[in-house]
DRENVOLO-855805 format. One line per field, with one value per residue: x, y, z of N, C-alpha, C in turn; residue number from 1. Coordinates in nm, 3 decimals, padded with zeros to 5 digits. Each point is the difference from the previous one (the first is absolute). Last residue first. Layout:
n.c1 <- X  ...
n.c2 <- Y  ...
n.c3 <- Z  ...
ca.c1 <- X  ...
ca.c2 <- Y  ...
ca.c3 <- Z  ...
c.c1 <- X  ...
c.c2 <- Y  ...
c.c3 <- Z  ...
kolvex <- NUM  ...
This chain:
n.c1 <- -00.030  00.418  00.379  -00.119  -00.190  00.260  00.121  -00.318  -00.109  00.316  00.092  00.201  00.060  00.178  00.115  00.027  -00.301  -00.290  -00.250  -00.039  -00.270  -00.456  -00.560  -00.492  -00.536  -00.470  -00.273  -00.136  -00.292  -00.255  -00.151  00.367  00.560  00.375  00.507  00.478  00.556  00.492  00.490  00.527  00.368  00.115  -00.033  -00.307  -00.304  -00.359  -00.243  -00.407  -00.329  -00.426  -00.237  00.169  00.192  -00.109  -00.498  -00.334  -00.140  00.357  00.251  -00.175  00.045  00.413  00.096  -00.190  00.181  00.397  -00.036  -00.099  00.372  00.488  00.555  00.384  -00.124  -00.081  -00.275  -00.330  -00.305  -00.449  -00.141  00.341  00.293  00.300  00.194  00.124  00.061  -00.094  -00.130  -00.189  00.257  00.311  00.075  -00.372  -00.163  -00.228  -00.188  -00.380  -00.250  -00.446  -00.379  -00.470  -00.438  -00.293  00.172  00.107  00.345  00.504  00.402  00.319  00.255  00.362  00.398  00.290  00.286  00.401  00.352  00.324  00.476  00.272  00.097  00.259  00.064  00.087  -00.300  -00.403  -00.136  -00.467  -00.488  -00.575  -00.381  -00.454  -00.269  -00.373  -00.310  -00.380  -00.533  -00.418  -00.088  00.366  00.390  00.085  00.241  00.148  00.388  00.276  00.311  00.091  00.122  00.144  00.003  -00.001  -00.248  -00.481  -00.237  -00.308  -00.176  -00.085  -00.166  -00.233  -00.288  -00.176  -00.072  00.347  00.129  00.257  00.371  00.271  00.473  00.465  00.550  00.517  00.360  -00.012  -00.244  -00.402  -00.491  -00.429  -00.487  -00.419  -00.345  -00.447  -00.150  00.118  00.193  00.153  00.058  00.135  00.121  00.362  00.269  00.279  -00.194  -00.112  00.115  00.455  00.467  00.209  -00.298  -00.100  00.334  00.047  -00.288  00.093  00.291  -00.183  -00.238  00.229  00.103  -00.353  -00.358  -00.456  -00.274  00.207  00.103  00.349  00.418  00.458  00.194  -00.395  -00.370  -00.406  -00.251  -00.235  -00.250  -00.162  -00.171  -00.466  -00.436  -00.045  00.442  00.444  00.499  00.533  00.303  00.421  00.316  00.423  00.416  00.443  00.307  00.048  -00.013  00.161  00.186  -00.272  -00.556  -00.427  -00.242  -00.279  -00.404  -00.352  -00.253  -00.357  -00.415  -00.265  -00.315  -00.458  -00.083  00.213  00.183  00.231  00.087  -00.042  -00.247  00.168  00.525  00.369  00.430  00.288  00.296  00.224  00.194  00.292  -00.120  -00.253  00.076  -00.034  -00.008  -00.265  -00.114  -00.193  00.009
n.c2 <- -00.725  00.119  -00.105  -00.128  00.342  00.266  -00.200  -00.041  00.394  00.372  00.528  00.466  00.567  00.557  00.430  00.416  00.496  00.387  00.445  00.411  00.410  00.258  00.022  00.200  00.042  00.198  00.021  -00.079  00.229  00.328  00.382  00.075  00.011  -00.214  -00.149  -00.208  -00.169  -00.256  -00.304  -00.240  -00.421  -00.453  -00.043  00.387  00.495  00.404  00.520  00.354  00.327  00.176  -00.044  00.177  -00.163  -00.082  -00.021  -00.374  -00.231  -00.126  -00.386  -00.427  -00.129  -00.160  -00.459  -00.313  -00.036  -00.242  -00.458  -00.186  -00.092  -00.219  -00.223  -00.280  -00.420  -00.386  -00.418  -00.335  00.002  00.045  00.423  00.366  00.427  00.484  00.544  00.570  00.582  00.538  00.571  00.466  00.272  -00.285  -00.437  -00.389  -00.517  -00.554  -00.548  -00.383  -00.498  -00.314  -00.362  -00.341  -00.163  00.086  00.224  -00.032  -00.324  00.043  -00.019  00.326  00.158  -00.253  00.014  00.367  00.004  -00.240  00.191  00.369  -00.003  -00.132  00.323  00.443  00.532  00.483  00.291  00.150  00.361  00.117  -00.174  -00.110  -00.253  -00.192  -00.408  -00.247  -00.293  00.002  -00.083  -00.088  00.298  00.445  00.113  00.052  00.031  00.130  00.164  00.031  -00.148  -00.385  -00.278  -00.463  -00.462  -00.330  00.225  00.306  00.468  00.470  00.477  00.435  00.139  -00.179  -00.042  -00.228  00.024  00.276  00.023  -00.164  00.127  00.200  00.115  00.100  -00.057  -00.021  -00.125  00.226  00.431  00.123  -00.291  -00.225  -00.283  -00.262  -00.401  -00.280  -00.397  -00.361  -00.374  00.183  00.258  00.449  00.407  00.396  00.361  00.073  -00.372  -00.533  -00.442  -00.046  -00.050  00.313  00.172  -00.281  -00.064  00.325  -00.022  -00.305  00.133  00.248  -00.237  -00.231  00.221  00.016  -00.403  -00.348  -00.341  -00.493  -00.564  -00.424  -00.261  00.113  00.422  00.341  00.208  00.260  00.188  00.374  00.158  00.354  00.389  00.124  -00.173  -00.472  -00.346  -00.408  -00.138  -00.082  -00.090  -00.028  -00.112  00.068  00.088  -00.224  -00.368  -00.432  -00.513  -00.295  00.259  00.372  00.015  00.106  -00.272  -00.351  00.107  00.163  -00.300  -00.224  00.237  00.047  -00.291  00.052  00.275  -00.077  00.146  00.127  00.452  00.469  00.140  -00.098  00.064  00.089  00.180  00.100  00.311  00.319  00.459  00.368  00.416  -00.160  -00.384  -00.481  -00.421  -00.374  -00.461  -00.502  -00.565
n.c3 <- 01.608  -00.337  -00.302  -00.450  -00.281  -00.311  -00.409  -00.346  -00.253  -00.223  -00.192  -00.266  -00.080  00.114  00.379  00.267  00.036  00.281  00.244  00.426  00.234  00.278  00.167  00.241  00.208  00.159  00.440  00.563  00.429  00.270  -00.254  -00.320  -00.159  -00.361  -00.236  -00.275  -00.051  -00.195  00.066  -00.018  00.107  00.146  00.478  00.177  00.089  -00.161  -00.053  -00.172  -00.240  00.168  00.422  00.443  00.486  00.433  00.119  00.003  -00.390  -00.281  00.108  -00.115  -00.448  -00.149  00.066  -00.306  -00.439  -00.055  -00.032  -00.417  -00.276  00.133  00.017  00.068  00.317  00.431  00.169  -00.126  -00.411  00.003  00.280  00.202  00.245  -00.032  00.098  -00.082  00.084  -00.157  -00.087  -00.018  00.310  00.303  00.170  00.242  00.024  00.026  -00.134  -00.132  -00.151  -00.194  00.115  00.159  00.021  00.372  00.461  00.465  00.124  -00.222  -00.319  -00.147  00.371  00.156  -00.253  00.060  00.374  -00.037  -00.263  00.102  00.094  -00.369  -00.347  00.152  00.132  -00.057  -00.249  00.232  00.340  00.185  -00.128  -00.093  -00.306  -00.303  -00.308  -00.361  -00.422  -00.419  -00.166  -00.359  -00.176  00.169  00.311  00.567  00.531  00.555  00.390  00.502  00.486  00.387  00.492  00.279  00.161  -00.352  -00.344  -00.119  -00.213  -00.132  -00.299  -00.238  -00.488  -00.454  -00.498  -00.510  -00.451  -00.359  -00.525  -00.450  -00.352  -00.437  -00.275  -00.341  -00.200  -00.281  -00.306  -00.432  00.109  00.179  00.001  00.262  00.212  00.330  00.221  00.243  00.335  00.306  -00.232  -00.469  -00.520  -00.303  -00.394  -00.222  -00.300  -00.378  -00.323  -00.097  -00.115  -00.217  00.171  00.299  00.341  00.365  00.329  00.330  00.360  00.337  00.352  00.357  00.324  00.345  00.396  00.311  00.100  00.165  00.201  00.080  00.061  00.065  -00.032  00.151  -00.125  -00.125  -00.346  -00.341  -00.482  -00.351  -00.495  -00.413  -00.216  00.209  00.111  -00.120  00.004  -00.012  00.138  00.220  00.467  00.387  00.482  00.399  00.228  -00.243  -00.331  -00.279  00.117  00.348  00.368  00.158  -00.034  -00.204  -00.322  00.173  00.233  -00.264  -00.252  00.202  00.026  -00.409  -00.268  -00.151  -00.394  -00.493  -00.510  -00.527  -00.307  -00.068  00.371  00.444  00.217  00.434  00.345  00.492  00.371  00.465  00.283  00.037  -00.210  -00.363  -00.436  -00.352  -00.412  -00.346  -00.335  -00.256  -00.037
ca.c1 <- -00.132  -00.095  00.061  00.066  -00.094  -00.042  00.113  00.022  -00.094  -00.039  00.014  -00.087  00.055  -00.102  00.033  00.120  00.012  00.117  -00.050  00.057  00.131  00.091  00.134  00.080  00.135  00.088  -00.050  00.113  00.037  00.052  -00.109  -00.128  -00.082  -00.089  -00.125  -00.092  -00.140  -00.066  -00.131  -00.093  -00.004  00.006  00.128  00.005  00.130  00.013  00.106  00.071  00.135  00.040  -00.072  -00.095  00.058  00.144  00.060  00.043  -00.120  -00.071  00.070  -00.009  -00.139  -00.016  00.073  -00.061  -00.130  00.027  00.044  -00.122  -00.075  -00.140  -00.094  00.071  00.029  00.012  00.128  00.033  00.146  00.025  -00.073  -00.114  -00.003  -00.123  00.049  -00.093  00.070  -00.019  00.093  -00.057  -00.128  00.009  00.141  00.012  00.055  00.036  00.067  00.086  00.044  00.137  00.032  00.143  00.072  -00.064  -00.013  -00.102  -00.136  -00.066  -00.092  -00.056  -00.103  -00.110  -00.072  -00.073  -00.114  -00.092  -00.070  -00.139  -00.064  -00.007  -00.117  00.018  -00.049  00.108  00.117  -00.014  00.130  00.110  00.118  00.109  00.058  00.103  00.024  00.132  00.024  00.136  00.110  00.035  -00.104  -00.082  -00.016  -00.027  -00.053  -00.039  -00.121  00.005  -00.089  00.057  -00.100  00.041  -00.008  00.082  00.091  00.090  00.004  00.106  -00.017  -00.010  00.118  -00.014  00.107  00.000  -00.138  -00.006  -00.014  -00.135  -00.032  -00.094  -00.125  -00.083  -00.146  -00.078  00.011  00.016  00.115  00.066  00.142  00.042  00.142  00.036  00.117  00.068  -00.066  -00.044  -00.095  00.066  -00.089  00.033  -00.096  -00.069  -00.080  00.085  00.070  -00.061  -00.127  -00.115  -00.047  00.104  00.027  -00.116  -00.010  00.104  -00.040  -00.090  00.071  00.080  -00.091  -00.034  00.119  00.028  00.136  00.070  -00.104  00.002  -00.054  -00.126  -00.113  -00.043  00.095  00.123  00.027  00.127  -00.022  00.123  -00.004  00.033  00.088  00.132  -00.018  -00.109  -00.094  -00.098  -00.118  -00.078  -00.053  -00.118  -00.032  -00.136  -00.089  -00.078  00.021  00.058  -00.075  -00.041  00.096  00.128  00.107  00.054  00.076  00.114  00.097  00.058  00.100  00.120  00.065  00.083  00.135  -00.005  -00.005  -00.109  00.031  -00.091  00.040  00.074  -00.075  -00.108  -00.103  -00.044  -00.124  -00.005  -00.118  00.015  -00.108  00.057  00.073  -00.037  00.005  00.010  00.028  00.075  -00.024  00.075  -00.084
ca.c2 <- -00.050  00.075  00.032  -00.120  -00.069  00.083  00.010  -00.130  -00.031  -00.136  -00.091  -00.117  -00.133  -00.075  -00.111  -00.071  -00.131  -00.035  -00.128  -00.072  -00.062  00.019  -00.052  -00.014  -00.048  00.037  -00.020  00.010  -00.123  -00.101  -00.047  00.065  -00.020  00.110  -00.041  00.113  -00.027  00.126  00.012  00.101  00.130  -00.012  -00.058  -00.143  -00.062  -00.121  -00.095  -00.052  -00.043  00.038  -00.083  00.081  00.030  -00.007  00.131  00.051  00.023  00.115  00.123  00.018  00.035  00.142  00.082  -00.010  00.067  00.143  00.036  00.022  00.115  -00.039  00.110  00.126  00.018  00.138  00.061  -00.035  -00.011  -00.076  -00.127  -00.025  -00.147  -00.079  -00.137  -00.111  -00.127  -00.108  -00.109  -00.082  00.055  00.138  00.037  00.128  00.110  00.126  00.082  00.110  00.081  00.041  00.132  00.029  -00.032  -00.114  00.043  00.105  -00.056  00.029  -00.111  -00.045  00.095  -00.009  -00.126  00.011  00.086  -00.068  -00.109  00.032  00.048  -00.112  -00.083  -00.109  -00.127  -00.066  -00.021  -00.122  -00.065  00.096  -00.047  00.098  00.001  00.104  00.067  00.048  00.043  -00.047  00.084  -00.030  -00.091  -00.070  00.070  -00.086  00.061  -00.108  00.031  -00.010  00.101  00.064  00.070  00.136  00.091  -00.053  -00.106  -00.055  -00.146  -00.055  -00.138  -00.016  00.048  -00.013  00.080  -00.015  -00.033  -00.067  00.084  00.005  -00.114  00.038  -00.075  00.049  -00.011  00.055  -00.086  -00.141  -00.014  00.128  -00.003  00.104  00.032  00.075  00.086  00.056  00.105  00.106  -00.060  -00.080  -00.063  -00.139  -00.035  -00.129  00.007  00.055  00.123  00.125  -00.035  00.043  -00.114  -00.039  00.105  00.017  -00.117  00.013  00.110  -00.060  -00.085  00.087  00.071  -00.088  -00.005  00.132  00.037  00.075  00.089  00.132  00.108  00.056  -00.049  -00.126  -00.106  00.010  -00.108  00.004  -00.097  -00.038  -00.037  -00.139  -00.044  00.062  00.140  00.062  00.071  00.091  -00.072  00.094  -00.053  00.070  -00.029  -00.036  00.018  00.126  00.083  00.126  00.071  -00.092  -00.107  00.054  -00.061  00.098  00.104  -00.054  -00.060  00.106  00.066  -00.085  -00.012  00.114  -00.046  -00.091  00.073  -00.057  -00.001  -00.089  -00.140  -00.031  00.057  -00.091  00.063  -00.097  00.027  -00.076  -00.071  -00.070  -00.098  -00.121  00.035  00.136  00.041  00.144  00.036  00.125  00.089  00.124  00.119
ca.c3 <- 00.041  00.081  00.128  00.051  00.088  00.114  00.091  00.061  00.105  -00.037  00.114  -00.003  -00.024  -00.071  -00.091  00.041  -00.061  -00.079  -00.049  -00.113  00.022  -00.113  00.028  -00.121  00.033  -00.111  -00.136  -00.093  -00.072  00.093  00.087  -00.026  00.119  00.035  00.067  00.016  00.029  00.031  -00.064  00.050  -00.065  -00.145  -00.039  00.030  -00.024  00.083  -00.041  00.117  -00.037  -00.135  -00.095  -00.078  -00.131  00.022  -00.019  00.131  00.080  -00.058  00.037  00.145  00.031  -00.032  00.097  00.133  -00.001  -00.006  00.133  00.078  -00.049  -00.006  -00.006  -00.028  -00.143  -00.046  00.038  00.139  -00.008  -00.122  -00.006  -00.086  00.008  -00.001  -00.020  00.019  -00.024  00.095  -00.030  -00.108  -00.045  -00.046  -00.009  -00.071  00.081  -00.065  00.100  -00.047  00.114  -00.027  -00.054  00.016  -00.124  -00.068  -00.139  -00.006  00.001  00.127  00.028  -00.128  -00.043  00.096  -00.025  -00.126  00.021  00.092  -00.068  -00.029  00.124  00.096  -00.027  -00.096  00.056  00.073  -00.088  -00.081  -00.009  -00.012  00.073  00.006  00.136  00.000  00.127  00.040  00.139  00.018  00.044  00.139  00.045  -00.096  -00.126  -00.115  -00.122  -00.092  -00.073  -00.145  -00.059  -00.119  -00.079  -00.037  00.114  00.110  -00.049  00.101  -00.006  00.083  00.046  00.145  00.075  00.145  00.062  00.146  00.034  00.130  00.119  00.058  00.084  00.105  00.007  00.110  -00.018  00.112  00.117  -00.037  -00.089  00.024  -00.037  -00.091  -00.004  -00.121  00.021  -00.115  -00.074  00.090  00.094  00.103  00.096  00.036  00.102  00.008  00.123  00.106  -00.034  00.048  00.063  -00.078  -00.081  -00.094  -00.100  -00.086  -00.086  -00.103  -00.087  -00.099  -00.096  -00.087  -00.091  -00.111  -00.084  -00.055  00.038  -00.105  -00.051  00.063  -00.082  00.049  -00.076  00.060  -00.031  00.078  00.096  00.074  00.109  00.070  00.142  00.030  -00.108  00.010  00.038  -00.073  00.086  -00.058  -00.048  -00.080  -00.124  -00.051  -00.139  -00.037  00.114  00.002  00.117  -00.049  -00.102  -00.104  -00.022  -00.045  00.079  00.095  -00.068  -00.073  00.093  00.081  -00.082  -00.002  00.131  00.038  00.031  00.115  00.128  00.080  00.142  00.070  00.007  -00.123  -00.112  -00.037  -00.084  -00.100  -00.071  -00.124  -00.045  -00.127  00.016  00.059  00.123  00.035  00.141  00.021  00.139  00.014  00.114  -00.009  00.000
c.c1 <- 00.014  -00.122  -00.097  00.052  00.058  -00.081  -00.036  00.116  00.028  -00.081  -00.055  00.030  -00.105  00.057  -00.124  00.042  00.132  -00.006  00.103  -00.075  00.044  00.135  00.085  00.145  00.075  00.146  00.110  -00.050  00.117  00.040  00.045  -00.109  -00.129  -00.081  -00.081  -00.131  -00.077  -00.150  -00.062  -00.129  -00.101  -00.004  00.015  00.132  -00.005  00.130  00.008  00.099  00.082  00.147  00.038  -00.088  -00.108  00.080  00.151  00.064  00.034  -00.123  -00.068  00.063  -00.017  -00.144  -00.022  00.067  -00.066  -00.130  00.033  00.032  -00.127  -00.083  -00.141  -00.092  00.066  00.032  -00.004  00.140  00.053  00.147  00.038  -00.060  -00.129  00.027  -00.120  00.071  -00.097  00.080  -00.010  00.096  -00.049  -00.137  00.020  00.145  00.004  00.057  00.044  00.055  00.102  00.040  00.144  00.026  00.151  00.077  -00.049  -00.027  -00.112  -00.146  -00.086  -00.106  -00.068  -00.114  -00.120  -00.083  -00.084  -00.126  -00.101  -00.082  -00.148  -00.067  -00.017  -00.129  00.016  -00.041  00.111  00.124  -00.002  00.134  00.113  00.113  00.116  00.049  00.109  -00.004  00.145  00.049  00.133  00.131  -00.004  -00.104  -00.086  -00.020  -00.030  -00.071  -00.028  -00.129  00.014  -00.103  00.069  -00.110  00.037  00.006  00.089  00.080  00.102  -00.011  00.120  -00.030  -00.020  00.130  -00.023  00.118  -00.017  -00.146  00.004  -00.001  -00.146  -00.037  -00.087  -00.131  -00.069  -00.150  -00.078  -00.002  00.010  00.123  00.057  00.151  00.029  00.146  00.031  00.116  00.084  -00.072  -00.058  -00.106  00.083  -00.098  00.014  -00.106  -00.080  -00.073  00.084  00.076  -00.075  -00.135  -00.125  -00.038  00.097  00.025  -00.116  -00.006  00.104  -00.059  -00.094  00.071  00.077  -00.090  -00.025  00.120  00.035  00.136  00.053  -00.107  00.003  -00.042  -00.135  -00.123  -00.036  00.090  00.131  00.008  00.134  -00.039  00.139  -00.012  00.041  00.083  00.132  -00.008  -00.106  -00.087  -00.100  -00.113  -00.082  -00.041  -00.126  -00.013  -00.142  -00.081  -00.076  00.035  00.072  -00.077  -00.036  00.102  00.136  00.111  00.066  00.085  00.125  00.105  00.067  00.110  00.127  00.061  00.090  00.141  00.003  -00.002  -00.121  00.043  -00.102  00.051  00.068  -00.090  -00.103  -00.119  -00.023  -00.135  00.027  -00.119  -00.011  -00.103  00.050  00.061  -00.043  00.021  00.018  00.024  00.080  -00.037  00.088
c.c2 <- -00.119  -00.084  00.067  00.024  -00.128  -00.082  00.081  00.001  -00.133  -00.060  -00.136  -00.086  -00.109  -00.138  -00.048  -00.106  -00.064  -00.142  -00.048  -00.128  -00.080  -00.063  00.011  -00.037  -00.025  -00.033  00.034  -00.038  00.028  -00.131  -00.115  -00.061  00.078  -00.038  00.125  -00.053  00.130  -00.025  00.133  -00.002  00.092  00.133  -00.007  -00.056  -00.147  -00.070  -00.115  -00.107  -00.042  -00.039  00.029  -00.085  00.071  00.009  00.003  00.138  00.055  00.033  00.125  00.134  00.028  00.044  00.149  00.093  00.000  00.079  00.147  00.033  00.027  00.123  -00.055  00.121  00.135  00.001  00.146  00.045  -00.047  -00.015  -00.072  -00.139  -00.042  -00.150  -00.094  -00.132  -00.113  -00.123  -00.106  -00.108  -00.078  00.048  00.143  00.044  00.125  00.097  00.131  00.077  00.103  00.097  00.007  00.140  00.008  -00.043  -00.118  00.046  00.104  -00.049  00.027  -00.110  -00.047  00.094  -00.012  -00.125  00.011  00.081  -00.070  -00.120  00.028  00.041  -00.110  -00.080  -00.111  -00.134  -00.078  -00.031  -00.125  -00.074  00.099  -00.053  00.098  00.017  00.103  00.050  00.040  00.050  -00.073  00.066  -00.120  -00.089  -00.085  00.088  -00.110  00.064  -00.117  00.057  -00.003  00.094  00.076  00.062  00.143  00.096  -00.040  -00.116  -00.051  -00.152  -00.041  -00.141  -00.030  00.044  -00.001  00.080  -00.028  -00.022  -00.084  00.089  00.007  -00.127  00.057  -00.078  00.047  -00.007  00.050  -00.091  -00.148  00.012  00.140  -00.015  00.113  00.040  00.069  00.089  00.048  00.114  00.106  -00.058  -00.084  -00.050  -00.150  -00.002  -00.129  00.015  00.049  00.118  00.124  -00.038  00.034  -00.121  -00.052  00.102  00.017  -00.117  00.022  00.108  -00.053  -00.083  00.094  00.070  -00.089  00.003  00.131  00.035  00.089  00.089  00.130  00.117  00.056  -00.057  -00.134  -00.119  00.029  -00.115  -00.018  -00.094  -00.033  -00.020  -00.147  -00.048  00.075  00.149  00.065  00.067  00.100  -00.078  00.109  -00.063  00.077  -00.027  -00.044  00.005  00.132  00.091  00.123  00.067  -00.090  -00.109  00.043  -00.056  00.097  00.111  -00.045  -00.056  00.114  00.060  -00.086  -00.011  00.114  -00.043  -00.092  00.069  -00.050  -00.010  -00.082  -00.144  -00.038  00.056  -00.103  00.060  -00.110  00.029  -00.077  -00.088  -00.074  -00.107  -00.125  00.034  00.146  00.029  00.151  00.020  00.128  00.092  00.124
c.c3 <- 00.093  00.035  00.098  00.143  00.059  00.100  00.123  00.098  00.067  00.113  -00.040  00.122  -00.002  -00.027  -00.072  -00.100  00.040  -00.054  -00.103  -00.034  -00.121  00.032  -00.126  00.036  -00.130  00.032  -00.102  -00.139  -00.094  -00.065  00.091  00.087  -00.020  00.124  00.030  00.056  00.015  00.012  00.043  -00.082  00.065  -00.073  -00.152  -00.050  00.044  -00.038  00.100  -00.046  00.122  -00.023  -00.144  -00.089  -00.081  -00.130  00.017  -00.010  00.139  00.084  -00.054  00.040  00.148  00.022  -00.028  00.100  00.137  00.002  00.010  00.144  00.078  -00.039  -00.002  -00.004  -00.021  -00.149  -00.046  00.039  00.135  -00.031  -00.129  00.016  -00.071  00.004  00.019  -00.024  00.034  -00.045  00.108  -00.047  -00.122  -00.040  -00.048  00.002  -00.088  00.101  -00.070  00.120  -00.048  00.110  -00.045  -00.054  00.017  -00.125  -00.083  -00.144  -00.007  -00.003  00.124  00.021  -00.128  -00.037  00.093  -00.028  -00.127  00.025  00.090  -00.046  -00.018  00.131  00.105  -00.018  -00.104  00.061  00.070  -00.083  -00.084  00.000  -00.021  00.087  00.002  00.143  -00.021  00.145  00.029  00.135  00.013  00.038  -00.095  00.063  -00.093  -00.122  -00.101  -00.119  -00.093  -00.060  -00.151  -00.059  -00.113  -00.086  -00.028  00.119  00.115  -00.059  00.100  -00.004  00.084  00.047  00.148  00.069  00.150  00.053  00.149  00.038  00.127  00.125  00.046  00.075  00.111  -00.002  00.129  -00.033  00.121  00.121  -00.034  -00.088  00.017  -00.025  -00.098  00.007  -00.132  00.045  -00.119  -00.072  00.094  00.092  00.097  00.104  00.026  00.110  00.016  00.132  00.117  -00.058  00.050  00.058  -00.080  -00.084  -00.105  -00.109  -00.098  -00.097  -00.109  -00.091  -00.108  -00.107  -00.092  -00.100  -00.123  -00.092  -00.069  00.051  -00.113  -00.060  00.078  -00.089  00.044  -00.070  00.063  -00.032  00.072  00.100  00.072  00.113  00.049  00.151  00.018  -00.118  00.014  00.022  -00.086  00.106  -00.059  -00.065  -00.068  -00.133  -00.038  -00.148  -00.031  00.128  -00.009  00.117  -00.048  -00.113  -00.117  -00.031  -00.055  00.086  00.098  -00.061  -00.073  00.095  00.076  -00.087  -00.001  00.140  00.051  00.043  00.121  00.136  00.076  00.146  00.076  -00.001  -00.130  -00.107  -00.045  -00.074  -00.103  -00.064  -00.128  -00.033  -00.135  00.032  00.072  00.134  00.013  00.147  00.008  00.148  -00.017  00.115  00.000
kolvex <- 281  280  279  278  277  276  275  274  273  272  271  270  269  268  267  266  265  264  263  262  261  260  259  258  257  256  255  254  253  252  251  250  249  248  247  246  245  244  243  242  241  240  239  238  237  236  235  234  233  232  231  230  229  228  227  226  225  224  223  222  221  220  219  218  217  216  215  214  213  212  211  210  209  208  207  206  205  204  203  202  201  200  199  198  197  196  195  194  193  192  191  190  189  188  187  186  185  184  183  182  181  180  179  178  177  176  175  174  173  172  171  170  169  168  167  166  165  164  163  162  161  160  159  158  157  156  155  154  153  152  151  150  149  148  147  146  145  144  143  142  141  140  139  138  137  136  135  134  133  132  131  130  129  128  127  126  125  124  123  122  121  120  119  118  117  116  115  114  113  112  111  110  109  108  107  106  105  104  103  102  101  100  99  98  97  96  95  94  93  92  91  90  89  88  87  86  85  84  83  82  81  80  79  78  77  76  75  74  73  72  71  70  69  68  67  66  65  64  63  62  61  60  59  58  57  56  55  54  53  52  51  50  49  48  47  46  45  44  43  42  41  40  39  38  37  36  35  34  33  32  31  30  29  28  27  26  25  24  23  22  21  20  19  18  17  16  15  14  13  12  11  10  9  8  7  6  5  4  3  2  1
């Protein structure tokens, strides 16, 4: 099968095209596990399948590297918008059907794309979750419907905290029994005016990733509603690079979430299915 590998701020994806080629949607979970494996497959954080859509240019079906279906992915959406434009599936302003709703995109430059993320449909600031007797202050946010769940946890001095010191807390919060769907866990620290450092532990990957687009949307939404950032061109610094987030606070809700950042082509190639699946499942 033919694939394209892309990355958005270090968040990496395998793309399979079910419009221009034959693709069985029922097999996508196992293909995600096989292709995303860094040792026996191509290696990526997730897999995106391009499928037909009646109400958009195409559908983006997103799977995490463990084969679980994700509601959507912000960095992945930018990448698939570039893929759609460069393969002729859309124009410079793609409309993409995702599990969480329609996402619209815009080509800014060859490698820079801007996408409108789903609005925050659940916003619960001031939550406190108990982890091993420790109360952790956080905000719970869902983007879209069905909602993509995120926790935003402020951690001053985040830049100096190693992943190993955070991984246990991140895992406990990600699987916290008070959260019906679990959550992606975004640790953040304000580092300047309209500038925030974010480190995200992602569901489905079950570890920290280089960047998280919807996590950026969740954190900046929380900060905008609290009046701690302006909501205009807020810079989110992550290990994979810098993303720019625009959020409008209106009537106590976060609306018009626009995410801008890189969408880079890494490789095109052919994967041999029988060899991939021989080592998986």
